[in-house]
TORPAMAR-443962 format. One record per residue: residue in one letter; x, y, z of N, C-alpha, C in turn. Coordinates in pm, whole numbers, plus 50000, padded with zeros to 5 digits. Last residue first. Layout:
! TORPAMAR-443962
aXYZXYZXYZ;...
END
This chain:
! TORPAMAR-443962
x085659227960368084859216060399084159212160262;x088899237360376087689238860310086759227660317;x091039246760638090479237460550089099239960499;x091629264260831091829268960696091309258960596;x091249254061072090199263061030090329267260890;x093589241361134092439233161064091359241161021;x096459261061062095229257061145094279248961070;x098569270160931098469255760941097249251661019;x098459297260946098119290660822098049276860813;x097079315061218097989303861182097709297161054;x096599349161149096129336161161097089325661120;x098359373361317098189366861187097689353261218;x098279406061483098239391561478097899385261336;x098269433561485099529426461443099589411861443;x095879435261731096809443061636097979434961613;x093949404461740094509415761789095489423861697;x090939391661637092339393961599092789406061667;x088709365561687089099378861735090589381561716;x085849346861603087249350161588087619364161649;x083889321061568084119331461662085649336061660;x081319304661401082619309661385082849322461488;x078739297761396079529291361512080959298661510;x077789308261162077389314561286078179309461398;x078819292860963079449305760978079039312661110;x077179269461007078719268861015079299282061040;x074559268060986075089273361109076539273861107;x073679254560766073329268860770073949275460892;x074609228960812075099235660700074939251960718;x073039218661010074349222561043074959231360933;x070729212260874070729223260975072029227461017;x071529191660724071069204360649071059215160749;x074469177760877073019177760828072659190160766;x077769177660750076759174360841075499174860794;x080439202360679079559190960649078619187660762;x082249221560714080869226160677079959213060648;x084279216360993084019215760857082619221260827;x084899224861248085849217461180085599216961039;x084409260461334083959247361317084939238561236;x086549277161561086019276161427085429263061399;x088149296761790087219285461771086479287261639;x091529301661884090389307261806089409294861783;x094129314262101093169304362043092139310061976;x097479318262160096219326162120095289315162063;x100269320162256099199311662311097869319462284;x102219338162206101929329762097100739320162143;x102099373662240101969361062314101529350962205;x102599394662084103069395262222102989382562282;x101649388561830102899394761845103459394361982;x100029357061799100009370361833101299376261866;x098539331361598099719338361651099589353061690;x096219308461705096379319961609097619328961678;x095589273861722096459285461761096399297261656;x092399260261754093719260361705094359273061737;x089669238661802090429250261871091889249661802;x086239229761752087699228761715088449240761777;x083889228161926084039220661794085539218761751;x083289217162232084069226562165084399221062026;x080179212262387081369207662336082069219262249;x078509208262709078809214362593079899208262518;x076049202962963077359200262892077389206762763;x073629208963051074749217063114075989213263046;x072309177163013072099191763024073269197363102;x074539154162859073429157562962073329172562964;x074979140062536075349150562639074229153662733;x074059124062343075219119262415075539128062536;x072039135162192071729121662252072789118062349;x073379157562105072309158762188071889146762255;x074909149261883075479150662015074539153362124;x074379126661640073639135661724074289136461860;x077059125261409076359118661504075669129261596;x078989136161236077569135661196076609128861298;x081549140261308081309128061234079879126661201;x081299164161452082009164661324081669151261246;x078009163661593079469162161593080049162561457;x075329186761560075859173761533077349174761555;x074079211661562073819201061672074289187861655;x075709242361522075429228961480074979219961597;x073999273161615075129265761584074719250861546;x072669305361523072469290661547073659282861520;x074619332761654073579326261580073459310961609;x077159356861624076429347661693075429341461608;x080799366261576079359365661534078529354861600;x083059386761750082699375161682081209376161635;x083539408161926084189407761794083729397161710;x083189387162194083459400662150084169400862020;x081359357462098082539363862173082659377362118;x077959350362084079239355062021080199360862128;x076539319562190076579335262191077999339462139;x075249296361993076449299462059076399314862073;x072499273062031073119283961970074379288162052;x070589245461915071229252562009071859264861959;x068669214961874068939228261839069789235261946;x067799189761960068739190461869069099204661808;x067109177162264066779187962182067939190662082;x067539153862405066519152162314066349165362223;x068919172862661068479159162618067349160662531;x070609202862541069549195562625069339181562572;x073709215262533072849206462464071819199962558;x075499244362509074869235262596073829227362506;x078579252562343077149253562358076649242362451;x081409275462336080849262262352079349263962363;x084299293062279082919291462264082479277262275;x086939315162376086329302062378084849301662350;x089709334462281088209333862291087909319962284;x092289358462311091929342362317090469342062360;x093199381762308092659377462189092389361662189;x094379387462550093169394062508092479390062392;x095779355262634095769370262637094489374862589;x096689331862833095679334662742095269348962730;x098959339362982099219328762877097929330962783;x098329359663157099609360963080099699351062970;x095109373763177095979361763188097209364163101;x093329393863121094359396463220095429384163226;x091129388362979092019398862933093159402363028;x089429362062859090269365962965091189377962922;x086229352062779087469358962731088189364262851;x083719330462644084609334462763085799341362710;x080469327662571081829329962513082689335262625;x077889304062552078739313162631079959315862565;x074369292062518075829293462473076639303962557;x072109290762648072319282062548073769282562496;x072319290263016072369297062887072629287962765;x072689279163258071619274463171071529280263040;x074359293663393074929281563358073899274563267;x074629329863320073919317563373074449304263311;x076689347263294075329351863346074609340563403;x080069347263396079019344563299077759346763359;x083529356163395082179354863465081229351663360;x087119351163439085909351663361084629350863447;x089599346463546089259360263519087979362263450;x089769319363566090109327863685089769341163672;x089199308763320087999308563420088469317663541;x091629309863192090569318063149089499320263257;x092969290163321093449304363345092439313963297;x091509267863263091579270863407092079285463413;x092049268262981090769269863029090799274363177;x094769262162967094349273862921092979278162976;x094819235863086095519246963155095169260063104;x093189222362892092849222763037093529234063121;x094689224962673093439232762675092989233262813;x096839207962748097179222262708095899230662725;x095679182362772096289190062889096459204862862;x094839178962501093869179662607094389187062738;x096469174562292096259187662329095349189862446;x096799148862192097989154762258097569168962318;x094379143962075094759136262186095849143162250;x092479173561980093459162961962093989155962080;x089099175062099090339179962078091319169362043;x086059183062179086679174562086088019180362051;x084679185162504085429191662402085979180562308;x082349195962738082739184462663083509190362533;x082339208263060082579211362916083009198762852;x080599217563344081309208163278081389211763130;x080559237363644080119234063507081099224363446;x079509252163941080299241363875079749238363741;x079779284864086078989275064002079909264563942;x081259303964207081219290864268080449280464204;x081799326464083080649326564171080329313464236;x083809320663924084129327964039082929327764131;x083379285163822083539300463793083699307363924;x085069253363792084049262663878084409277463820;x084789224063576085549236963618084469244863713;x085749196063394084939201763497085569213863561;x085809183763066086449191763160085509197063265;x086119156062867085109164562950085919170763062;x086779147962529087319151162671086379159562741;x087219128262265086189136062346086709136162486;x089809133962024089209125762124088079134462197;x090989132261678090329138761798089889129061898;x093199117461560092779130661521092069137861632;x095879100461693094399100961682093999114461650;x098909108261509098139105761634096729105861598;x100069112861263100639103561351099709099561458;x097949115460959098599121061079099179109661165;x098359100360644097579105060754098529109560871;x100229091260436099169082660479098339087860592;x102169110260369102569098960450101309091160502;x101379134060233102339124360175102569111560245;x099359148260362099439149060224100259139560163;x099649142360645098439140060580098529139360434;x102349150460680101929137360716100669133660642;x102479177960613102979168760511102569153760545;x099689198860621100599190760699101069179560609;x098249218560495097539207460560098379199860646;x100249235560416099319241560522098489229460583;x101579220260234102359226360355101329230760462;x099779214760052100319204060130101059209060256;x099219240259951098079232660013098789220560118;x101729247859848101089254859948100029246660015;x103999221659773103039231259737102279236859859;x107349221859898106059216359886105169226059835;x110329231859705109319232959824108139225659787;x112029234359522112499227459639111449225159732;x111139230359173110989235859301111689227659405;x111939216458945111169228658927110989237559055;x113619194658920112279192058993111319204958993;x115709205458784115209192558760113789190958816;x116209229958910116069229858768115419215758727;x116559224259169115509232659127115139231358988;x118789207259143117619200159193116339210359156;x120859225759064120349214758986119139208159014;x120779243059276120429248159143119939236859062;x121739226059482120409232259501119829237059354;x124259220659379123279209159394121809214859409;x125449245659381125249239559250124249227359263;x125519248859660124619258159579124469251359442;x127239227359744125749227759790124999237359694;x129599235759605128939222259581127469223259630;x129969263159722130029259659576129179246859550;x129909257960004129209268259936129009264859787;x132059239360046130629236060079129649245960004;x134349254259960133899241359900132459238259924;x134349277260122134239278059974133799266059907;x134489265860374133429274160338133259274560193;x137059252760348135859245060371134739253260336;x138829274360314138659264360207137369256560226;x138509285760566138169294660444137859284460329;x139489265760730138149270360747137639278160611;x142189265860657141339253060636139869257060623;x143009290160728143049286360589142229274260553;x142629288261012141909297560926141819294260784;x144459268161074143059265561091142179275861015;x146869281961002146479268660942145049266460957;x146899303561184146889305561047146379292760958;x146919290261424145829298861396145739300661238;x149439277661414148169268761414146889277561382;x151309298161425151149289761287149869281761295;x151759309261674150829315161567150559307661444;x153329293861820151959294561863151079301761760;x155999283561854155239282561732153689283761747;x156929286062119157539293662010156779294461879;x154229289362368155369282362301155939291562175;x152069299862514153369304762522154489297662469;x149289298762515150019287962594151689291062589;x147739313362370147849316962500148639308262579;x147789302162114148299315662126148509318862275;x148659267062140147799277962132148349291162154;x151369252761962150419252562075149569264362042;x153489229161763152679241261796151979241561921;x156859220061741155589216161770154659228861798;x159299228461481158649231161635157199227261627;x161819210361353160389214661332159839216061484;x165069209861203164129211461327162769216461292;x166449183761016165809196261028165029197561152;x167159157060972168149166861006167619180961011;x164589144060957165649144060834166609155360850;x163599161361223163099152361099163979154060994;x163009169261558163999168261454163469157661348;x161489168861791161309180061698162459180861592;x161199148161934162539156161971162509167161872;x158979137561841158959144361975160149151562011;x157869143561511158889140061606158799145661744;x154619134761422155519146161441156499141461548;x153089112661431154079112461312154959125161334;x151429113161634152759107961664153519108361541;x149329133561745149979131761614151229126961628;x148639134162017147569130961915148049128061782;x151009139962149150389127362179149339124162063;x151649165162049152559154162010151869140762050;x149359179162137149659178461992150579166361967;x149779177162422148759170462360148669170162212;x152019194062448152149180062472151079172062420;x151059219862383152089213262306152159198462327;x147549226062399148869224662458149689217762368;x145289251062279145859237262266147269238262335;x143969276362280144089268562404144829255362404;x143979288362012144149297262148144619288362267;x143509270161841144519280061809144809288961923;x141129257061918142459251761941143669260561920;x139239277261831139509275161967140849267961991;x138379275861566139389285861598139919282061747;x136479256161579137489254161483138619263561519;x134409266661753135269254661782136389251061705;x133509287361592134229289361726135109278561768;x132449271661395133469281961356134259285561479;x130439257761541131499250261485132739258961443;x128679277861601129349271661716130559263761669;x127959284161347128619294561423129349287561546;x126839257461269127739265861183128599275161267;x125399246861499126509238261428127449246261348;x123859266561614124489256161685125699251561615;x122799283561403123639289561511124369278161594;x121669260761241122709270761191123519277261302;x119659249861391120829241461360121999250361307;x117189257161500118489265361531119789258161491;x115099242261401115719237861532116909245161559;x114229258261168113389252061273113989248861395;x115049287461055115749275061086114959268261200;x114679311060833113859302660923114539288260930;x115799343560823116159329260783115379321560883;x115709370960861114619364360816114989350360756;x117739386060968117849383460822116709375160766;x116849384461242116949397861171117139396461020;x117139356861282115759363761286115829376161213;x119899353661275119069346661179117599353061173;x120569369361488120979372861368120119366861260;x119709352261712119189366061690119309372061549;x121649332761678120109329561669119459342661638;x123939346561730123739340961595122279337361574;x123779352462001123869363461905123539358961759;x123309327662127122329338262150122469347862042;x125749313262041124379309162013123379319562023;x127869330162161127759328362006126339322961968;x127339324762427127129339662375126989338462218;x127899298362440126569303062477126369316562419;x130639299462380129709291662287128249296662314;x131819311962594131749319462462130809312662359;x131349290262773130899303962800130709311562671;x132959268962652131379267762674130699280562703;x135499279862674134889277762548133359276562556;x135719281862960135769293062880135189291862741;x135579256263012134569263363077134609277763001;x137819245362908136559240762856135409250162902;x139979254363061139629261862940138319258262875;x140309235463249139569248063283139129256363161;x141809214463135140379213163164139699225963178;x143929222962852143759221063002142199222363033;x143289203862548143469216362617143409212662779;x142749182562400143979188662380144129201562458;x140319169962387141429163062454142659169462460;x138739189362230138279184162355139479177162441;x138779205562011139999204762089139719197562226;x136389205861868137569210361802138909206961875;x134439202962046134789192361967136069194161900;x133419225162181134529217362243134999207462159;x131289232562009132329240462028133589233262082;x129339212762043129909214761914131319222761934;x128779217662315129349204462263130009205762142;x127669242862309128879239462398129449228162348;x125429238462155126449246962102127769245062171;x123999220962327124519216762199125519225162139;x123329240562535124229228162565124849222762435;x121789257662385123079262562446124009250862482;x119579242462324120569246162220121879251762262;x118559239462587119009228262513120049231462398;x117839267262623118909260762697119479247762639;x115799267962428116979276262414118169271262502;x113979249562541114469248162398115769255762387;x113169260462778113949249062781114569246362642;x113139295362795112579283362743113599272362756;x112479325562895113509314762939112839300762906;x111869351562684111499341362755112499330962792;x112719384562676113199372462637112759361262732;x112379410962776111359403762696111739390662641;x115809418262800114489422362820113529414562726;x118179394762912117689401962804116249405162822;x118719379363139119079393063144118429402063025;x117809354863079117179360263194117529375963201;x119349348562858117859350262833117229356362956;x121749346962990121619357262898120109358562869;x121269324163145121689335663200121419347663125;x120859304162947119919306663040120139320263109;x123379304662809122149308962746121139311962844;x125139295663042125209308962961123939313762894;x124199268963066123979278863174124109291763125;x124839257862829123559257962863123279268862977;x127739260262840127009266362725125539268062766;x128359246463068128629260563063127789267362947;x127729219762994127099226363099127199241363104;x129649217362782128169215062759127339222362866;x132009219762913131629228962810130159229062776;x131889198063093131959210963143131619221863033;x131869176062916130849177863024130799191763057;x134259177462774132929177562699131829181262799;x136229176462964135999188862892134749189162828;x135739148463035135649159563135135519172863068;x136259133862802135009133462869134689144362974;x138939141262749137759146662657136449145862731;x140589128462914140409141962931139239147562854;x140379102562802139859104262933139689118662957;x141659106762559140309102362558139689104362690;x144299114962638143439124362562142009120262566;x145089091862763144909103362850144059113962776;x145299073762555144209073062652144039084362732;x147579078062399146379084662362145309083462460;x149829063962465149559075762552148289083262513;x150119044362284150969054362273150589066662365;x146519035062228147949031262242148739045262238;x143959037262172144269037862314145819036462332;x142549054961890143379043961949143719046262107;x141139076361816141169064161719142019053361770;x140519099561929141919096061938142179083761834;x137819101461934138489107961831139989104761824;x136559091462145137079080962057137789087561936;x135599115062273136549106462350137269096262245;x133609125362107134849132562139136009123262196;x131629106862058132069117161949133339121561977;x131089095562296131759087562198132439096262089;x129959118362399131109113262480131779102162378;x127739123562256128969130862237130119125662311;x125739107462363126449103262253127649109562215;x124749125662568125279113262591126159106562481;x123759145762414124939148362501125529134862547;x121789132262279122899137562204124069140062291;x120039128062491120579116462416121819120462335;x119459154362558120219145662663120729132762580;x117999161862332119269168762370120209160062468;x115789145262356116699143662244117999150962267;x114659155562588115179141062592116179139662470;x113889180862497114949179362604115469165762609;x112119174362287113339183862261114339180962374;x110029160562414111009154262307112219161262284;x109269181162583109759169962646110589162162536;x108149200862412109459204762482110069192062551;x106499193962131106749188962262108129192662320;x105729208261885104999196061934105289193262081;x105119241861807106109230861832105559219761915;x103999265861566103669254561663104909244461685;x106089295861573105369284761512105079274061602;x105869330261628106219317761689105429306261625;x106639354761392105679345761445106189333261503;x107689387761337108219373761374107089364561449;x106499406861085106419402961235106939388761251;x106059415060827107379419160896107389416561047;x104099401960754103829415760786104999421060863;x105379372660884104249378260827104129392860858;x107229345860909107489360660902106309366860814;x105779322760918106899324261007107209339161026;x103829316760731103439322660854104559325260950;x105479291260573104199300260562103839303960710;x108939291660639107689283860651106589295160634;x111439306760423110799303660550109449296560540;x113529291060149112699301360219111959297260348;x115209275260020113899271060022112879281460082;x117619289560048117099285859907115649281459922;x118009292760312117979304360238117319301260102;x118329264560378117289272860438117049286760356;x120439256760234119209252260201118139259160259;x122479271160351122329274060209120889268060175;x122279261560619122099276060594121679276960444;x123069234860579121829237460627121439252860606;x125799238160498124909232660406123339234360451;x126649248560756126669256660635125729251160521;x126309225260911125739239460945125679248260829;x128079206360804126669204060800125799216860832;x130479220160820130039215160703128539212860696;x130679226161091130619237061005130129231860869;x130709198161181129619208261216129559220261125;x132849183161061131539178861078130449188961078;x135149200461050134959190560953133379186160960;x134959218361282134889223561145134459212361047;x134759199461490133989212361497133859217961360;x136059172861503135149177161397134239189561411;x137869166161682136799157161662135779163061573;x140309183661636140309171361703139149161561674;x141739198061401140379197061433140109183561489;x144409216861297144009208861410142419209261418;x146299217661008145089222661088144609212561172;x149899218761028148669213160979147489218361061;x152589228661065151689223561171150459215661140;x153779240860856154639233860943153899227961051;x151839250460685152449260260780153289253660878;x150959217760665150499232260618151059240360727;x153599194260623152479200160702152069214260647;x155649181960514154569184560427153469190860496;x157579175860703158019185760589156869188160492;x156249157560870156629170760922156949181060803;x153679139760687155149140760730155399156160771;x150309142860818151319142160714152749143360768;x148399148661000149019134361008150009132360891;x147359173060981148389172061068148989157061079;x146129183360657146139172560759147379173060845;x145819197460422145799204260557145899196060675;x145839178660218146709190860210146779199060350;x145969144060305145229157060298146119168560308;x147069120460345147479127460214146789140860205;x146109110860583147539111860576148019120660454;x143119126660672143739116760584145269120560591;x141839148160793141949135160865142539124160788;x141719170560645142079171660771142449158960830;x140889163060371141849173560385142399173160532;x138879145360425139989140060360141179149960389;x136749159860508137379151460614138699146260560;x135989172760267136519181260383137279172360480;x135289149260131136339156860082136929166060189;x133049140360272134289132360270135419139960215;x131019161960255131749157860382132939151060365;x130419160759972130849173160040131589170760166;x129989132559878130989142259815131419152159914;x128069116660019128959110859921130099119059879;x126689134560189127339122560241128369116760153;x125779155160018126579158860133127339146260174;x124299140059824125539147359777126399150359908;x122289129559988123069120259928124599127759879;x120939153760055121589145560171122569136060106;x119829160259811120749168659869121599161559976;x118079138859750119189141859671120299151559720;x116299142859953117019129459943118239131659863;x115229167859907116019165960015116939153360021;x113689163059677114769172859678115739170359792;x111859145159781112719140659675114029150659677;x110419162559960111079150260013112199146659904;x110819197360000110229186859924111099173959936;x110369215060298111399209360195110749197760132;x108859221060517108489227360381109299221260269;x109509208760758108059212960736107829219560606;x112919215860813111739207260828110449215660781;x115509226060783114599227060663113359220160683;x116789217761016116819231360969115779233760871;x116679190161021115939198361117115759212961076;x118519182660813117169176860833116229186660903;x121189190960850120369197860755118919194160779;x122259171161024122079184761068121139192860977;x122519148660889121349149760964121209163561011;x125309150660785124139152460681122839153860768;x126809146961012126979159060937125729160860847;x126009120461081125779130661169125799144661087;x127069105160864125639106860880125199118060969;x129859109160916129089113360796127719115660802;x129989095761166130409109661160129679116861028;x129479069961069128629076161167128859091061177;x131629064460891130189065060834129339072960945;x133799062861061133669073960964132359075160914;x133109038661203133209051261281133119062961180;x132999020260986131829022661062131879037361139;x135749021760909134759024960823133379028360884;x136989012861147137189026361099136059030661005;x136358985861131135738994361240135949009761215;x137858978760910136388977760912135748985561028;x140498983661010139908992160896138488990960895;x140638965761228140658979261247140148987761142;x140668942261084139468944861171139488960161211;x143058943760947141798943960871140598947660968;x144728943561174144818953761093143558955161007;x144198917461275143918929461350143758941961275;x145188902661058143768901561094143268913161190;x147898908861082147078913260957145668912660988;x148518897161332148648911761305147868916161185;x147998869461295147118878161374147238893261363;x147918846561094148638859461085147768869061173;x146608823861064147398823861181148158838461197;x145208827560833144328827960949145288828161081;x146588847560592146738835060664145978835460792;x144038864060384145428863160465145438849260548;x143038879560083142928867460173144278864960253;x141978912260046143128901360025142878890560144;x140128931260087139818920459991140758908259990;x140788951560249139598945760281139418932260195;x143358959060157143198956760298141948948560330;x143108962859889143688950859924143448948160080;x139798977259835141198978259854141818964559904;x137148984459794137748976259705139278977559719;x135038999559917135938991060005136778980959914;x133959016059715133279003559760134068993659839;x137289025259579135699026959592135009013759637;x139929029859540139519021459648137969024059680;x140879064659460140819050359441140139043859551;x140939091759524140599089159390140589073659364;x140259118959755140669104559738140189100159591;x141239152559698140169142259718140809128259694;x143709166159755142349172659747141229162859772;x145779148359731145769157159838144459163359863;x146009114459635145249127959620145299135559736;x145719082859783146049091659670145269103859645;x144659068359978145999072659996146489079959875;x141309073960103142179069459990143599076160008;x139389084760284140649076460333141609071460220;x137429099660135137929103860256139339096760289;x136819086159895136999100659896137769104860016;x136099061660025137309062859919137699078359919;x133749067860177135039062660232136209062960141;x131989077059963132529085260064133689081060140;x131129056659771132069067859735132769074359849;x129889034359883130229034959751131319044559709;x129389039860169130129028060118130699028659977;x128099064360148129439064060205130319050560164;x125769056560022126569065059961128009066060010;x124759038860223124949033960073125969043660009;x124569054760459125239042260453125629037360319;x122949076960373124289078660411125059066060398;x120429064860320121229069960207122629072360243;x119889056560595119959046960497120809051960371;x119959082360736120909070960772121069061260670;x118179098060606119639102660618120449089560645;x115829083660638116399084960502117859088360508;x115349087360908115589073760863116299074560726;x114779115060884115909110160971116289095360931;x112549113560734113679120060675115009117060767;x110629102860901111029095760773112319100560714;x110429121361102111019108061134111369101561009;x109129140960944110349143861016111129131361052;x106789128460871107809133260767109149135660839;x105469123661107105929112961020106929117460922;x104969151761183105759140861274106289130261185;x103469173261110104609168861025105589158961100;x101589179961282101139175861140102289171161067;x102719189561501102209175561513101859171161374;x105469209961401104139208161435103739193661434;x108749204161559107889206561452106419206061498;x110249197861776110349211661740109369215661620;x110179170961838109649179561942109619195161897;x111469161661608110019159061616109419169361725;x114059170061663113449176161552111839173661567;x114709154961897114719168861900113959176361787;x114379128661803113579133561901113439148961910;x116309128561599114999125361569114109130861667;x118849133761736118339142361638116849141361608;x118869110961914118619123761969118259133961862;x119189090361728117959090961809117689104461873;x121649097261625120519097761537119339098661615;x123399089861823123069103161815121969106161720;x123999064561775122929066161866122569081261873;x126479068661639125319064161566123969066961647;x128109073661845127949084561752126669081061672;x128109049361984127489060062046127239072061955;x129189033361770127819031061812127279042261893;x131739045561755130909045361645129419042761684;x132899037362008132509051461984131709053861863;x132809009161969132099015162085131789030062060;x134539006761756133159001361749132279008361852;x136929016661876136269023261756134879018961748;x137298998162078137239012962103136559019261998;x137718972861929136478975962019136308990562051;x140208980461813138928977661741137698979561818;x141728983162047141478995561957140248993061857;x141748958062132141098967962218140878980462137;x143208943761954141928942761949141028952262035;x145728968461840145118959561934143738955761917;x148388978561633146908977861655146448965961738;x151028975961568150678975661715149278977061757;x150538994961296151518987061373151228987361505;x149009009361129148349003461231149328993061308;x150919019860942150199028261014149519022761146;x152078995660854153019004960929152079014561009;x149948985560712150468978060825151428987560915;x149679005560514148499002760624149128996060736;x152019002560380151709015160445150689012960553;x151668975360285152838978860382152628992160462;x149438979660123149388970260236150478972860340;x150608995859927149329000560015149328991460136;x152628979659837152878992959894151828997459985;x151168960159728151918956259840152428969059910;x149708973859524148968966759632149858964259757;x151898982459363151068992159434150218986059549;x152778958359286153618966659359152978977359436;x150658949259129151058941659244151868950059333;x150548968558932149428967759018149808960159146;x152968962258805152768975758876151608974558960;x152628936458715153688938958818153408952758880;x150438939658535150218931158651151338934258766;x151918954458346150788959258405150438952958555;x153858935858263154358948358316153178954858392;x152168916358151152978912758265153448925358343;x151158931057940150258926958044151038923458163;x153468934557783152798946657838151838942457955;x154348907257731155258916657807154358928557863;x151808882657762152818889057693153378901757779;
END
């Protein structure tokens, strides 16, 4: 009938209009552009590997599985959420604020059957598919920023909901504003529809990706609170970190992936855009290098600041975030300026978080939020006019559109007529971004808290470690028996048998060697000995070691007290209940357990405490006697230590 015919006619016209618009947008799209996008998306996706390694290296060994699990969760949930909602919110051709149609790739572009001989249409469809993959990789990156910031205490189910909302709603809306033809702040709109006549320029996502993810991370960190032990008695405590090796390798992987992040932001190699892509890899390299070097220099100049690989890594990442806003759109030497300022931004903002007692495990907020803010503003200072015309071909190169003159913008320091408009447009976009992310993320946090009653793990699970409490046990072998041979100052050679975690043997060997340099003992045949080094820079005055010697066939022994500790009869069985006296030759001993106690001046503080109160009847009475503790002024026991477990 007539009404149905009229409805079908309207739908058909809209479909044809959409297809025509898509064809005009991708007119001249080549298979090389499809490959270019897939290449870039694959490199951006590989960034997840860098995130995972960086985060695992920054958390306690007790939370390794949980950290890896959340990184996988980000990717899996992001893919589903972005397919169902995110891509439509981002690239829909209707709506200036948010896309309103074409969910689950249900557009004519993806569903229309075309003639197999129509190569142009096939290329256009291939380009749209590759664009989905590229956009998804960016969305997953923005979401993963949150994971490392709230590590080691955020409830798993709460995090899953939060990450889904970021991927499905928060990020796509911001990206729609700047990277869609219909977005209210997009420079891809017609010249007469541009914000302040120029649009907001965010070349590869300093604002869209990194400020969005960094602000979401800050809101989550504030809501969930710091880890237990991070800020105790108004003292900032260094928390256990698993591996600087993982941190550095993760940073290098991310640096590598950033070349896809920035160079492929042109979305094509046609129309002179290849020069922007090529320039991007140069500016990306220089800004990252300068960011890392600046942090290293500042840490060297700041009194009492240790020069750590972790902080230099973060300086590199802050330089990468900051250059993303204008990587291919500036003269090369300006990238050094941007990287230098990025290093200063990181050092200052990282200190600010500590002042306000915000616990960010991987410093994601200083890197992505504050580095991203600087990167969003940077184009307004350094962007060239020619690069703007190359990146946004919708803007007429003769600066005339429908009989009116429109001036292409440039940075404030570049000396063109329309240099101030870009700063205003970027600041307006940044303000809107902050308001949107703050409102939606805060509402999500409140909803999750109301439905789940808490964002945080219970105290016992947090102290025990999330791997043991939720993921079937720890990632590495719990303990291994290691024999250390050493000489004291009087030349006597001794051996020590220790039960330590597999990953800690080298660390304890280093600490023991430094303690031995300043230690003496009365006799190698003593039943027990406590060693203390008051001069070592790594093993400071509150580091104590206790071990016992076990004679062949003798099942009794004692440990002499370390200063400030208690002495008495010690256990003669291993934690597993086996007779250690039958396994150790005279002169050998073992270390029941060692973990870190945090000290205000030095984080490398150890304490010896029995693993448990289990074992034989004789061992039960000696548990307290073996305990050897020493607390320096202002020090606080590590709440995650195994000594806190109740046997």
